[in-house]
N, C-alpha and C positions, 0 to 999 in steps of 0.2 A: 429543139435542142441543138447547141451549136455542137460542131466536132470537138472543139475543146473542152467543152462541157462532159461529152460523152467519154473522151480519152482521161478526164479527172476521174469520173465515176468508176470506170473501169479499173484505173489504177489503185484506187481505195479499196475496192471489192476484192481485187486480187490479193493486195496485200493483208486483208483481213481473212481471206480464206487461207493464206499461206500460214498465218499465225495461228489460226484456229487447227488446222491439221498438225503443226508442230506441237502445240500444246496438247492436244488429243493424244499424240503419240509418245510424249515425254513425261507424263505425269498420270499419277492414279487419278481417277474419278470413279465415284459410284455409278453404278450401271445406269441409272435415271439421268445424270448430267451427261453421261456419254452418248446416250441415245439423244439427248436434246442438242448436243454440240454436232453430232453426226446429221441430225435432221437441219441444223442452221449451215452446215457444210454444203449439205444436197442443194439447200436453197440458194446459197451464194453461187454454185456451179450453173443452176439453171439460170439466174439472173445474169452472170457473164456469158453464157451462150445467147441469151436473148440480145445483150448489148452488142456482142460480136456480129450479130446477124443485123442489127441496125446500122453498124458502121459499114457492113458491106452494101447497104442499101442506099449510103450516102454518095 
């Protein structure tokens, strides 16, 4: 994977993470939806950490 591709992936995931966090905090959702959103947010954060580690190894 090239550096440019990695940067694009990181940017998209970061935007998605920010939008999910904002949506979760700004609207009411049933508990099950909130749990699913929080799980997705955690997964995005973990993926971003992995991509950032990959960036350091390039």
